[in-house]
N, CA, C and O atoms as CSV, one atom per row, in Angstrom:
chain,resi,resn,atom,element,x,y,z
A,1,MET,N,N,163.417,125.785,98.782
A,1,MET,CA,C,162.452,124.978,98.073
A,1,MET,C,C,161.345,125.870,97.523
A,1,MET,O,O,160.974,126.866,98.145
A,2,THR,N,N,160.832,125.514,96.379
A,2,THR,CA,C,159.776,126.268,95.732
A,2,THR,C,C,158.477,126.130,96.523
A,2,THR,O,O,158.185,125.067,97.069
A,3,ASN,N,N,157.716,127.191,96.579
A,3,ASN,CA,C,156.424,127.172,97.242
A,3,ASN,C,C,155.453,126.334,96.414
A,3,ASN,O,O,155.232,126.611,95.235
A,4,LEU,N,N,154.877,125.313,97.035
A,4,LEU,CA,C,153.985,124.401,96.308
A,4,LEU,C,C,152.516,124.762,96.465
A,4,LEU,O,O,151.651,124.042,95.966
A,5,LYS,N,N,152.218,125.856,97.144
A,5,LYS,CA,C,150.825,126.212,97.406
A,5,LYS,C,C,150.037,126.484,96.135
A,5,LYS,O,O,148.835,126.223,96.091
A,6,HIS,N,N,150.691,127.005,95.099
A,6,HIS,CA,C,149.972,127.333,93.863
A,6,HIS,C,C,149.822,126.141,92.926
A,6,HIS,O,O,149.144,126.246,91.904
A,7,ILE,N,N,150.439,125.014,93.254
A,7,ILE,CA,C,150.375,123.819,92.406
A,7,ILE,C,C,149.242,122.925,92.904
A,7,ILE,O,O,149.130,122.664,94.102
A,8,ASN,N,N,148.408,122.459,91.984
A,8,ASN,CA,C,147.360,121.514,92.319
A,8,ASN,C,C,148.017,120.157,92.564
A,8,ASN,O,O,148.279,119.403,91.628
A,9,LYS,N,N,148.276,119.859,93.834
A,9,LYS,CA,C,149.000,118.643,94.176
A,9,LYS,C,C,148.101,117.422,94.102
A,9,LYS,O,O,146.987,117.431,94.627
A,10,PRO,N,N,148.581,116.375,93.454
A,10,PRO,CA,C,147.820,115.128,93.390
A,10,PRO,C,C,147.972,114.352,94.691
A,10,PRO,O,O,148.868,114.625,95.490
A,11,GLU,N,N,147.100,113.395,94.891
A,11,GLU,CA,C,147.263,112.483,96.025
A,11,GLU,C,C,148.334,111.476,95.631
A,11,GLU,O,O,148.223,110.802,94.607
A,12,ILE,N,N,149.358,111.385,96.444
A,12,ILE,CA,C,150.429,110.422,96.187
A,12,ILE,C,C,150.321,109.330,97.231
A,12,ILE,O,O,150.374,109.587,98.433
A,13,LYS,N,N,150.169,108.108,96.751
A,13,LYS,CA,C,150.009,106.957,97.641
A,13,LYS,C,C,151.394,106.436,98.014
A,13,LYS,O,O,151.937,105.531,97.380
A,14,VAL,N,N,151.935,107.030,99.050
A,14,VAL,CA,C,153.300,106.745,99.484
A,14,VAL,C,C,153.496,105.257,99.756
A,14,VAL,O,O,154.527,104.694,99.388
A,15,ASP,N,N,152.525,104.616,100.394
A,15,ASP,CA,C,152.654,103.189,100.702
A,15,ASP,C,C,152.803,102.359,99.430
A,15,ASP,O,O,153.548,101.379,99.413
A,16,GLU,N,N,152.097,102.749,98.361
A,16,GLU,CA,C,152.206,102.023,97.092
A,16,GLU,C,C,153.576,102.228,96.453
A,16,GLU,O,O,154.137,101.299,95.873
A,17,VAL,N,N,154.112,103.437,96.556
A,17,VAL,CA,C,155.453,103.693,96.010
A,17,VAL,C,C,156.469,102.844,96.771
A,17,VAL,O,O,157.328,102.206,96.162
A,18,LEU,N,N,156.374,102.835,98.091
A,18,LEU,CA,C,157.326,102.064,98.898
A,18,LEU,C,C,157.188,100.562,98.643
A,18,LEU,O,O,158.192,99.850,98.622
A,19,LEU,N,N,155.966,100.073,98.450
A,19,LEU,CA,C,155.763,98.663,98.124
A,19,LEU,C,C,156.384,98.334,96.768
A,19,LEU,O,O,157.003,97.284,96.597
A,20,THR,N,N,156.215,99.236,95.814
A,20,THR,CA,C,156.831,99.052,94.498
A,20,THR,C,C,158.342,98.920,94.646
A,20,THR,O,O,158.955,98.039,94.043
A,21,ILE,N,N,158.937,99.792,95.445
A,21,ILE,CA,C,160.388,99.753,95.655
A,21,ILE,C,C,160.796,98.465,96.357
A,21,ILE,O,O,161.831,97.884,96.029
A,22,ASP,N,N,159.994,98.010,97.323
A,22,ASP,CA,C,160.313,96.771,98.041
A,22,ASP,C,C,160.340,95.561,97.112
A,22,ASP,O,O,161.007,94.569,97.405
A,23,ASN,N,N,159.619,95.639,95.995
A,23,ASN,CA,C,159.569,94.520,95.049
A,23,ASN,C,C,160.566,94.642,93.905
A,23,ASN,O,O,160.546,93.837,92.974
A,24,ILE,N,N,161.428,95.633,93.969
A,24,ILE,CA,C,162.429,95.848,92.920
A,24,ILE,C,C,163.487,94.756,92.965
A,24,ILE,O,O,163.941,94.353,94.037
A,25,LYS,N,N,163.871,94.286,91.791
A,25,LYS,CA,C,165.057,93.443,91.660
A,25,LYS,C,C,166.165,94.389,91.225
A,25,LYS,O,O,166.092,94.983,90.149
A,26,TRP,N,N,167.171,94.528,92.041
A,26,TRP,CA,C,168.238,95.506,91.788
A,26,TRP,C,C,169.189,94.968,90.737
A,26,TRP,O,O,170.334,94.621,91.028
A,27,GLU,N,N,168.682,94.904,89.485
A,27,GLU,CA,C,169.497,94.431,88.369
A,27,GLU,C,C,169.154,95.238,87.130
A,27,GLU,O,O,168.056,95.782,87.007
A,28,ASN,N,N,170.099,95.305,86.227
A,28,ASN,CA,C,169.892,96.070,84.999
A,28,ASN,C,C,168.729,95.522,84.197
A,28,ASN,O,O,168.576,94.312,84.036
A,29,GLY,N,N,167.923,96.426,83.703
A,29,GLY,CA,C,166.800,96.066,82.852
A,29,GLY,C,C,165.568,95.596,83.597
A,29,GLY,O,O,164.611,95.139,82.972
A,30,HIS,N,N,165.567,95.698,84.929
A,30,HIS,CA,C,164.374,95.289,85.679
A,30,HIS,C,C,163.213,96.207,85.302
A,30,HIS,O,O,163.322,97.431,85.368
A,31,GLU,N,N,162.099,95.588,84.904
A,31,GLU,CA,C,160.904,96.343,84.524
A,31,GLU,C,C,159.931,96.368,85.700
A,31,GLU,O,O,159.734,95.370,86.392
A,32,PHE,N,N,159.334,97.530,85.901
A,32,PHE,CA,C,158.311,97.642,86.935
A,32,PHE,C,C,157.391,98.795,86.572
A,32,PHE,O,O,157.661,99.550,85.639
A,33,SER,N,N,156.310,98.921,87.315
A,33,SER,CA,C,155.365,100.000,87.033
A,33,SER,C,C,154.812,100.535,88.354
A,33,SER,O,O,154.841,99.874,89.393
A,34,TYR,N,N,154.313,101.754,88.259
A,34,TYR,CA,C,153.645,102.385,89.391
A,34,TYR,C,C,152.591,103.335,88.827
A,34,TYR,O,O,152.905,104.199,88.008
A,35,ASN,N,N,151.355,103.179,89.260
A,35,ASN,CA,C,150.268,104.111,88.954
A,35,ASN,C,C,150.167,104.443,87.460
A,35,ASN,O,O,149.943,105.595,87.090
A,36,GLY,N,N,150.332,103.438,86.615
A,36,GLY,CA,C,150.207,103.628,85.180
A,36,GLY,C,C,151.486,104.023,84.462
A,36,GLY,O,O,151.490,104.119,83.235
A,37,SER,N,N,152.561,104.253,85.185
A,37,SER,CA,C,153.850,104.589,84.567
A,37,SER,C,C,154.734,103.346,84.535
A,37,SER,O,O,154.783,102.579,85.496
A,38,SER,N,N,155.431,103.160,83.416
A,38,SER,CA,C,156.319,102.017,83.246
A,38,SER,C,C,157.777,102.459,83.364
A,38,SER,O,O,158.150,103.556,82.948
A,39,PHE,N,N,158.589,101.572,83.943
A,39,PHE,CA,C,159.979,101.908,84.201
A,39,PHE,C,C,160.909,100.751,83.847
A,39,PHE,O,O,160.531,99.581,83.911
A,40,LEU,N,N,162.138,101.112,83.473
A,40,LEU,CA,C,163.255,100.184,83.376
A,40,LEU,C,C,164.348,100.718,84.291
A,40,LEU,O,O,164.664,101.908,84.265
A,41,LEU,N,N,164.925,99.834,85.099
A,41,LEU,CA,C,165.963,100.236,86.041
A,41,LEU,C,C,167.332,99.869,85.476
A,41,LEU,O,O,167.527,98.769,84.960
A,42,PHE,N,N,168.274,100.797,85.580
A,42,PHE,CA,C,169.661,100.554,85.185
A,42,PHE,C,C,170.580,100.992,86.306
A,42,PHE,O,O,170.438,102.089,86.847
A,43,LEU,N,N,171.518,100.134,86.652
A,43,LEU,CA,C,172.496,100.443,87.687
A,43,LEU,C,C,173.822,100.775,87.012
A,43,LEU,O,O,174.355,99.969,86.249
A,44,LEU,N,N,174.342,101.941,87.291
A,44,LEU,CA,C,175.578,102.397,86.676
A,44,LEU,C,C,176.764,102.152,87.597
A,44,LEU,O,O,176.690,102.383,88.804
A,45,THR,N,N,177.864,101.679,87.005
A,45,THR,CA,C,179.097,101.595,87.766
A,45,THR,C,C,179.626,103.004,87.955
A,45,THR,O,O,179.184,103.931,87.277
A,46,LEU,N,N,180.557,103.168,88.862
A,46,LEU,CA,C,181.139,104.486,89.099
A,46,LEU,C,C,181.801,105.002,87.822
A,46,LEU,O,O,181.705,106.190,87.516
A,47,ALA,N,N,182.473,104.118,87.071
A,47,ALA,CA,C,183.126,104.524,85.819
A,47,ALA,C,C,182.099,105.011,84.798
A,47,ALA,O,O,182.319,106.032,84.146
A,48,GLU,N,N,180.983,104.298,84.651
A,48,GLU,CA,C,179.931,104.720,83.721
A,48,GLU,C,C,179.335,106.051,84.164
A,48,GLU,O,O,179.065,106.929,83.344
A,49,HIS,N,N,179.138,106.183,85.450
A,49,HIS,CA,C,178.586,107.405,86.020
A,49,HIS,C,C,179.494,108.593,85.714
A,49,HIS,O,O,179.017,109.647,85.294
A,50,GLN,N,N,180.783,108.428,85.919
A,50,GLN,CA,C,181.742,109.506,85.665
A,50,GLN,C,C,181.885,109.773,84.167
A,50,GLN,O,O,182.060,110.920,83.758
A,51,GLN,N,N,181.813,108.734,83.357
A,51,GLN,CA,C,181.920,108.881,81.905
A,51,GLN,C,C,180.773,109.725,81.347
A,51,GLN,O,O,180.954,110.476,80.389
A,52,ASN,N,N,179.605,109.593,81.950
A,52,ASN,CA,C,178.443,110.362,81.510
A,52,ASN,C,C,178.420,111.763,82.098
A,52,ASN,O,O,177.486,112.528,81.857
A,53,GLU,N,N,179.448,112.099,82.868
A,53,GLU,CA,C,179.580,113.412,83.487
A,53,GLU,C,C,178.334,113.775,84.293
A,53,GLU,O,O,177.930,114.936,84.359
A,54,SER,N,N,177.741,112.754,84.899
A,54,SER,CA,C,176.539,112.967,85.694
A,54,SER,C,C,176.901,113.599,87.029
A,54,SER,O,O,177.936,113.287,87.617
A,55,ARG,N,N,176.060,114.467,87.487
A,55,ARG,CA,C,176.238,115.096,88.786
A,55,ARG,C,C,175.292,114.493,89.823
A,55,ARG,O,O,175.423,114.757,91.018
A,56,GLU,N,N,174.359,113.699,89.373
A,56,GLU,CA,C,173.320,113.157,90.245
A,56,GLU,C,C,173.560,111.670,90.505
A,56,GLU,O,O,174.150,110.965,89.686
A,57,GLU,N,N,173.087,111.212,91.664
A,57,GLU,CA,C,173.161,109.789,91.999
A,57,GLU,C,C,172.081,108.999,91.271
A,57,GLU,O,O,172.192,107.784,91.109
A,58,ALA,N,N,171.038,109.694,90.836
A,58,ALA,CA,C,169.932,109.068,90.119
A,58,ALA,C,C,169.419,110.049,89.075
A,58,ALA,O,O,169.354,111.256,89.305
A,59,GLU,N,N,169.061,109.500,87.933
A,59,GLU,CA,C,168.508,110.317,86.854
A,59,GLU,C,C,167.483,109.495,86.094
A,59,GLU,O,O,167.485,108.266,86.164
A,60,TYR,N,N,166.617,110.170,85.373
A,60,TYR,CA,C,165.667,109.464,84.528
A,60,TYR,C,C,165.631,110.119,83.152
A,60,TYR,O,O,165.952,111.296,82.987
A,61,PHE,N,N,165.230,109.313,82.174
A,61,PHE,CA,C,165.067,109.786,80.801
A,61,PHE,C,C,163.880,109.047,80.214
A,61,PHE,O,O,163.538,107.948,80.650
A,62,GLU,N,N,163.255,109.663,79.218
A,62,GLU,CA,C,162.206,108.929,78.508
A,62,GLU,C,C,162.831,107.668,77.938
A,62,GLU,O,O,163.964,107.688,77.457
A,63,SER,N,N,162.095,106.585,77.994
A,63,SER,CA,C,162.631,105.283,77.604
A,63,SER,C,C,163.110,105.273,76.162
A,63,SER,O,O,162.460,105.814,75.268
A,64,THR,N,N,164.237,104.657,75.962
A,64,THR,CA,C,164.795,104.512,74.617
A,64,THR,C,C,164.557,103.110,74.080
A,64,THR,O,O,165.012,102.771,72.987
A,65,GLY,N,N,163.839,102.294,74.852
A,65,GLY,CA,C,163.612,100.900,74.481
A,65,GLY,C,C,162.466,100.687,73.518
A,65,GLY,O,O,162.049,99.546,73.317
A,66,GLY,N,N,161.945,101.727,72.920
A,66,GLY,CA,C,160.888,101.576,71.944
A,66,GLY,C,C,159.491,101.483,72.526
A,66,GLY,O,O,158.533,101.238,71.794
A,67,LYS,N,N,159.359,101.675,73.833
A,67,LYS,CA,C,158.021,101.671,74.410
A,67,LYS,C,C,157.894,102.857,75.340
A,67,LYS,O,O,158.885,103.403,75.826
A,68,ASP,N,N,156.655,103.244,75.576
A,68,ASP,CA,C,156.420,104.373,76.469
A,68,ASP,C,C,156.882,104.030,77.877
A,68,ASP,O,O,156.684,102.914,78.356
A,69,GLY,N,N,157.482,104.980,78.513
A,69,GLY,CA,C,157.929,104.774,79.882
A,69,GLY,C,C,159.191,105.552,80.164
A,69,GLY,O,O,159.558,106.477,79.440
A,70,TRP,N,N,159.841,105.152,81.234
A,70,TRP,CA,C,160.993,105.873,81.738
A,70,TRP,C,C,162.131,104.916,82.059
A,70,TRP,O,O,161.915,103.823,82.583
A,71,ASP,N,N,163.340,105.343,81.737
A,71,ASP,CA,C,164.546,104.637,82.154
A,71,ASP,C,C,165.087,105.375,83.369
A,71,ASP,O,O,165.295,106.587,83.322
A,72,ILE,N,N,165.314,104.653,84.446
A,72,ILE,CA,C,165.875,105.248,85.655
A,72,ILE,C,C,167.276,104.684,85.857
A,72,ILE,O,O,167.479,103.470,85.857
A,73,TYR,N,N,168.223,105.576,86.027
A,73,TYR,CA,C,169.629,105.207,86.221
A,73,TYR,C,C,170.030,105.555,87.648
A,73,TYR,O,O,169.866,106.689,88.098
A,74,LEU,N,N,170.562,104.553,88.354
A,74,LEU,CA,C,171.047,104.746,89.718
A,74,LEU,C,C,172.505,104.319,89.795
A,74,LEU,O,O,172.910,103.358,89.141
A,75,LEU,N,N,173.276,105.016,90.576
A,75,LEU,CA,C,174.643,104.627,90.843
A,75,LEU,C,C,174.605,103.358,91.686
A,75,LEU,O,O,174.007,103.346,92.762
A,76,GLU,N,N,175.245,102.281,91.201
A,76,GLU,CA,C,175.115,100.980,91.866
A,76,GLU,C,C,175.768,100.921,93.241
A,76,GLU,O,O,175.439,100.041,94.037
A,77,THR,N,N,176.676,101.830,93.533
A,77,THR,CA,C,177.382,101.801,94.806
A,77,THR,C,C,176.624,102.499,95.937
A,77,THR,O,O,177.124,102.571,97.059
A,78,LEU,N,N,175.441,103.006,95.659
A,78,LEU,CA,C,174.652,103.665,96.700
A,78,LEU,C,C,174.232,102.664,97.776
A,78,LEU,O,O,174.012,101.486,97.494
A,79,SER,N,N,174.126,103.145,98.991
A,79,SER,CA,C,173.606,102.303,100.070
A,79,SER,C,C,172.143,101.978,99.771
A,79,SER,O,O,171.504,102.632,98.947
A,80,GLU,N,N,171.630,100.966,100.446
A,80,GLU,CA,C,170.231,100.585,100.240
A,80,GLU,C,C,169.293,101.755,100.534
A,80,GLU,O,O,168.335,101.983,99.795
A,81,GLU,N,N,169.564,102.495,101.607
A,81,GLU,CA,C,168.717,103.628,101.972
A,81,GLU,C,C,168.737,104.704,100.891
A,81,GLU,O,O,167.688,105.255,100.555
A,82,LYS,N,N,169.911,105.013,100.342
A,82,LYS,CA,C,169.987,106.031,99.286
A,82,LYS,C,C,169.331,105.538,98.002
A,82,LYS,O,O,168.707,106.323,97.288
A,83,ARG,N,N,169.462,104.255,97.702
A,83,ARG,CA,C,168.774,103.702,96.524
A,83,ARG,C,C,167.273,103.893,96.676
A,83,ARG,O,O,166.598,104.363,95.759
A,84,ARG,N,N,166.759,103.526,97.843
A,84,ARG,CA,C,165.316,103.651,98.097
A,84,ARG,C,C,164.873,105.106,97.978
A,84,ARG,O,O,163.867,105.402,97.331
A,85,LYS,N,N,165.620,106.007,98.598
A,85,LYS,CA,C,165.257,107.431,98.580
A,85,LYS,C,C,165.283,107.978,97.153
A,85,LYS,O,O,164.340,108.645,96.725
A,86,ASN,N,N,166.346,107.701,96.427
A,86,ASN,CA,C,166.461,108.216,95.056
A,86,ASN,C,C,165.413,107.615,94.133
A,86,ASN,O,O,164.828,108.317,93.308
A,87,LEU,N,N,165.178,106.318,94.272
A,87,LEU,CA,C,164.175,105.681,93.421
A,87,LEU,C,C,162.784,106.195,93.760
A,87,LEU,O,O,161.976,106.416,92.858
A,88,PHE,N,N,162.488,106.387,95.030
A,88,PHE,CA,C,161.219,106.967,95.469
A,88,PHE,C,C,160.979,108.295,94.748
A,88,PHE,O,O,159.915,108.517,94.171
A,89,HIS,N,N,161.970,109.161,94.791
A,89,HIS,CA,C,161.862,110.475,94.160
A,89,HIS,C,C,161.629,110.346,92.657
A,89,HIS,O,O,160.727,110.981,92.110
A,90,GLU,N,N,162.433,109.534,91.994
A,90,GLU,CA,C,162.333,109.419,90.529
A,90,GLU,C,C,161.006,108.810,90.095
A,90,GLU,O,O,160.430,109.244,89.098
A,91,ILE,N,N,160.512,107.816,90.820
A,91,ILE,CA,C,159.226,107.204,90.469
A,91,ILE,C,C,158.112,108.243,90.539
A,91,ILE,O,O,157.305,108.361,89.617
A,92,ILE,N,N,158.074,108.988,91.624
A,92,ILE,CA,C,157.029,110.008,91.768
A,92,ILE,C,C,157.176,111.076,90.691
A,92,ILE,O,O,156.189,111.461,90.064
A,93,GLU,N,N,158.388,111.555,90.472
A,93,GLU,CA,C,158.593,112.614,89.481
A,93,GLU,C,C,158.169,112.170,88.085
A,93,GLU,O,O,157.488,112.912,87.378
A,94,CYS,N,N,158.566,110.972,87.688
A,94,CYS,CA,C,158.183,110.471,86.358
A,94,CYS,C,C,156.677,110.285,86.246
A,94,CYS,O,O,156.077,110.633,85.230
A,95,ASN,N,N,156.066,109.735,87.293
A,95,ASN,CA,C,154.628,109.537,87.263
A,95,ASN,C,C,153.888,110.863,87.140
A,95,ASN,O,O,152.887,110.955,86.429
A,96,LEU,N,N,154.374,111.881,87.827
A,96,LEU,CA,C,153.756,113.203,87.704
A,96,LEU,C,C,153.955,113.784,86.311
A,96,LEU,O,O,153.067,114.456,85.786
A,97,ARG,N,N,155.111,113.533,85.713
A,97,ARG,CA,C,155.322,113.979,84.331
A,97,ARG,C,C,154.312,113.308,83.403
A,97,ARG,O,O,153.807,113.934,82.472
A,98,ASP,N,N,154.017,112.026,83.661
A,98,ASP,CA,C,152.998,111.325,82.869
A,98,ASP,C,C,151.612,111.930,83.072
A,98,ASP,O,O,150.734,111.764,82.225
A,99,GLN,N,N,151.408,112.625,84.184
A,99,GLN,CA,C,150.136,113.289,84.467
A,99,GLN,C,C,150.166,114.747,84.005
A,99,GLN,O,O,149.315,115.546,84.397
A,100,ASP,N,N,151.132,115.080,83.185
A,100,ASP,CA,C,151.257,116.403,82.555
A,100,ASP,C,C,151.684,117.525,83.496
A,100,ASP,O,O,151.410,118.693,83.223
A,101,TYR,N,N,152.347,117.188,84.594
A,101,TYR,CA,C,152.974,118.227,85.410
A,101,TYR,C,C,154.271,118.634,84.714
A,101,TYR,O,O,154.915,117.809,84.066
A,102,SER,N,N,154.648,119.885,84.843
A,102,SER,CA,C,155.898,120.353,84.245
A,102,SER,C,C,157.080,119.712,84.970
A,102,SER,O,O,156.926,119.150,86.054
A,103,ASN,N,N,158.265,119.805,84.357
A,103,ASN,CA,C,159.472,119.262,84.986
A,103,ASN,C,C,159.655,119.813,86.387
A,103,ASN,O,O,159.874,119.054,87.332
A,104,SER,N,N,159.568,121.127,86.528
A,104,SER,CA,C,159.836,121.741,87.827
A,104,SER,C,C,158.744,121.399,88.844
A,104,SER,O,O,159.049,121.137,90.007
A,105,GLU,N,N,157.481,121.399,88.420
A,105,GLU,CA,C,156.404,121.037,89.347
A,105,GLU,C,C,156.572,119.592,89.825
A,105,GLU,O,O,156.469,119.307,91.017
A,106,ALA,N,N,156.831,118.694,88.884
A,106,ALA,CA,C,156.995,117.275,89.234
A,106,ALA,C,C,158.175,117.095,90.188
A,106,ALA,O,O,158.081,116.361,91.172
A,107,HIS,N,N,159.272,117.763,89.893
A,107,HIS,CA,C,160.449,117.652,90.763
A,107,HIS,C,C,160.154,118.185,92.160
A,107,HIS,O,O,160.494,117.540,93.152
A,108,ASN,N,N,159.535,119.340,92.248
A,108,ASN,CA,C,159.267,119.953,93.551
A,108,ASN,C,C,158.286,119.139,94.389
A,108,ASN,O,O,158.453,119.021,95.603
A,109,ILE,N,N,157.276,118.586,93.754
A,109,ILE,CA,C,156.329,117.741,94.483
A,109,ILE,C,C,157.031,116.470,94.955
A,109,ILE,O,O,156.860,116.051,96.100
A,110,ALA,N,N,157.825,115.853,94.066
A,110,ALA,CA,C,158.560,114.640,94.438
A,110,ALA,C,C,159.534,114.921,95.579
A,110,ALA,O,O,159.669,114.109,96.494
A,111,LEU,N,N,160.203,116.054,95.529
A,111,LEU,CA,C,161.141,116.423,96.590
A,111,LEU,C,C,160.410,116.609,97.916
A,111,LEU,O,O,160.891,116.171,98.961
A,112,ASP,N,N,159.264,117.249,97.875
A,112,ASP,CA,C,158.466,117.447,99.080
A,112,ASP,C,C,158.061,116.103,99.687
A,112,ASP,O,O,158.173,115.909,100.897
A,113,GLU,N,N,157.592,115.179,98.853
A,113,GLU,CA,C,157.189,113.854,99.334
A,113,GLU,C,C,158.393,113.075,99.858
A,113,GLU,O,O,158.308,112.403,100.886
A,114,GLU,N,N,159.509,113.171,99.148
A,114,GLU,CA,C,160.742,112.502,99.569
A,114,GLU,C,C,161.155,112.966,100.968
A,114,GLU,O,O,161.505,112.152,101.822
A,115,GLN,N,N,161.112,114.275,101.191
A,115,GLN,CA,C,161.557,114.815,102.464
A,115,GLN,C,C,160.613,114.448,103.606
A,115,GLN,O,O,161.047,114.343,104.753
A,116,LYS,N,N,159.339,114.253,103.311
A,116,LYS,CA,C,158.395,113.807,104.341
A,116,LYS,C,C,158.754,112.400,104.833
A,116,LYS,O,O,158.594,112.097,106.015
A,117,ILE,N,N,159.234,111.549,103.935
A,117,ILE,CA,C,159.533,110.167,104.263
A,117,ILE,C,C,160.976,109.975,104.734
A,117,ILE,O,O,161.224,109.281,105.721
A,118,PHE,N,N,161.919,110.587,104.030
A,118,PHE,CA,C,163.342,110.324,104.258
A,118,PHE,C,C,164.083,111.469,104.948
A,118,PHE,O,O,165.262,111.326,105.271
A,119,GLY,N,N,163.432,112.576,105.175
A,119,GLY,CA,C,164.091,113.731,105.784
A,119,GLY,C,C,164.727,114.615,104.735
A,119,GLY,O,O,164.789,114.269,103.555
A,120,LYS,N,N,165.200,115.769,105.190
A,120,LYS,CA,C,165.806,116.746,104.286
A,120,LYS,C,C,167.101,116.227,103.705
A,120,LYS,O,O,167.830,115.472,104.348
A,121,ARG,N,N,167.380,116.638,102.484
A,121,ARG,CA,C,168.635,116.279,101.839
A,121,ARG,C,C,169.786,117.012,102.510
A,121,ARG,O,O,169.644,118.141,102.980
A,122,LYS,N,N,170.918,116.345,102.540
A,122,LYS,CA,C,172.115,116.957,103.150
A,122,LYS,C,C,172.989,117.581,102.107
A,122,LYS,O,O,174.036,118.141,102.433
């Protein structure tokens, strides 16, 4: 893992992220927000996931729906715990990108926060 000591880490309100996730409707096109960032959730079937040649269980992209925000794609067959963990990571990473953190800084901070809550990735 990258050393985060040189990065000015923001305060991440973990309880608010988890509350946001608890209020998610696990359906395509569900809109939600966290800390000023807007999101659309999409659940991919295994066939769609493989068709996109994705290597990740969760990914995000700048929204293509004509409004500012992020589209988050999750593999629909993930267990509830993996959905929560992956969505937690993506929400934090996207929100940090909205705060002008670089891709790598946002990812590393999100990974650090994820591991504090859900443990190390296997």
